[in-house]
N, C-alpha and C positions, 0 to 999 in steps of 0.2 A: 492473440489478437491484441492482447493488453501489451506485450512486449514490442511488438511490431509499432505501436502506437508511441510508446515511450522512445523507442530508437528514432524515430521520424521526428517526434518533439526536440529531442535533445540535438538532432542535426540541424532544425530550422533555428533553434536558439543556442547554437554552440557557444556563443559569446556570454549566456546567463548561467550556465550549467557547471558546476562544480566537480561533479562525479558523473561518471558514464552509467550505463544500465546495469542494476545489481538484480540478478535472479532471485537470491533469496529474500530481498526486501520487497519486491515484487511480489512473491509468492506470498509471502507473510501477509502482508495487507490484504492481496486479493482474498484470502482465506478467511480473514477477518471479516472483510465486508461480506462476503457470501454467507457466512454464519449469521451475520448480522440480519442481513436480509431475509433468511430462512426464518430466523427467529419473529421478524415481523409478520410474515406470512402466517406462521403458526399461531401469532396472537391477534390475527385479522387486521393486522395495520397494512393498508395499502397506499399510504400517501405518497407521493413523489417528493416531497419539499425536502431538499437537500441539507438544509439547514437544521431542520426537525429531527431528521436522522441522525447529524451531529450531536444534536443534543440528547438524543436517547443513548447514542454510543460515543461518549467522548473520548475514550480513548481512540478512538480511530484518527483524530485531529491531533494526537500527540505522538511526534516521530519518535521520541524517547521511549515509548512504551515498548517498542523492539528491544529495547537493552534489558528488560526484564527476562527476554528469551534468549538473547544473542550476547557474546563478548563482542565489544566494539573491534578488537583485533581481528576476530575470526569473520566477522560481519563485512569487513571491506577487505578481505583477502582475495586473491585474485581467484580463489576456488568458488567461493560463495558468489562472486559477481557472475561467474561463469555457469554454475550449478544451477 
């Protein structure tokens, strides 16, 4: 579902897209968001305000956070994009 949405968005905005779909990046941030949402639920936080969510989890708003876990060259490899 996420992959399909990103691919559709990229097609509709192809002039503004610098990189195509990257499965590793999508999976990384999807898992972080899922963990943050689970943490909120466990702590009784049920607010739907996205900006407040980002205030609680500021690393989700920082793309470079991924480089704490992945080497840039590996992250942008064809294998990482497809896998």
